[in-house]
N, C-alpha and C positions, 0 to 999 in steps of 0.2 A: 575495492568493495568496502573495506573498513572506513575509508574516508568519506563515503557517501552518507548524507544525512538520512535518518530513518523516521518515517511517520510514527512508528511504534514508540519511538523515544522523543517525540515532539521536536524533531529536527536534530536531535543529538546523534551521536555515532555509536555503533555497536562495538563492543569489545570483541576480541577474538573468540572468547568463550560463547558470547551471545550469538555470533555469526555461525559458529559450529553447531550450536544447539538448534538454531533455526534450520540449518541445512539438514540435520538429522531428522527433525520433525517433518520437513518437506518430503524427505525420502519415505518416511513412514506413511504420510498422507497419500503419496503416490501409490505405495504398495496396497493401501486400503481402498484405493480408487475414490478418494474423497476430495480431490483437487477441485476448486471452484471453476466453473465455466466462465467464459467471457460475459455471458448474460448475468451470472451471479455477481460478478465484479461490477458490472454497470449498474445493477440494481442497488448494490451496497453504496456505490459512489453517489447515485441519485439520492438515496436516503440520507447520506451524510450531508449533501448540499442542502436538503430540505431542513434537516434537524439544526443546522448551523446558520440558517438564514441566507444561504447563497443560492437559493433556487432560481432567483431572477437573473443570475449571472450566466452568461454563455460559457461554454468550455474554454474559449479563448480568453475571456476576462478572468476566469478562475485560474487558468494557467499562468497568467501574468502575476497573480498573487503568489502562486506556487513558486515561480521562478525567483521571487524575492527571498524565498526561504531555501533555495537550492534544489528545488524539484522541478521536473518537467511533468506534464500531465501523464505521459507514458510511464515514467518512473513511479509516479504516485500510484497509478492504477496497478502497476506490477507489484509494488510493495503491499498494496491493499489486498491483492490476491494471495500473496504469500502469508499475510497475517490471517486471512480467512482460512487458509489451509492448515496453518499451525494451530489455530484455535480448535 
């Protein structure tokens, strides 16, 4: 888990402290019933693509760029959901 690049750190890796804090915040978000739905995550993903000029790219093309930075589309969306929950 610590060796995985993080979108919150622009491809950098979390320290053990950052990973623990994220997990605790996710637990709190779960307790408060504020975890994002898959629709919320897709909406945020689409907004990101539009804001950054990637709206014309298919998900496959976008994933090719992500793979160059160590992310798959699934991992990217998972991390996006985690970021939304902890915010």
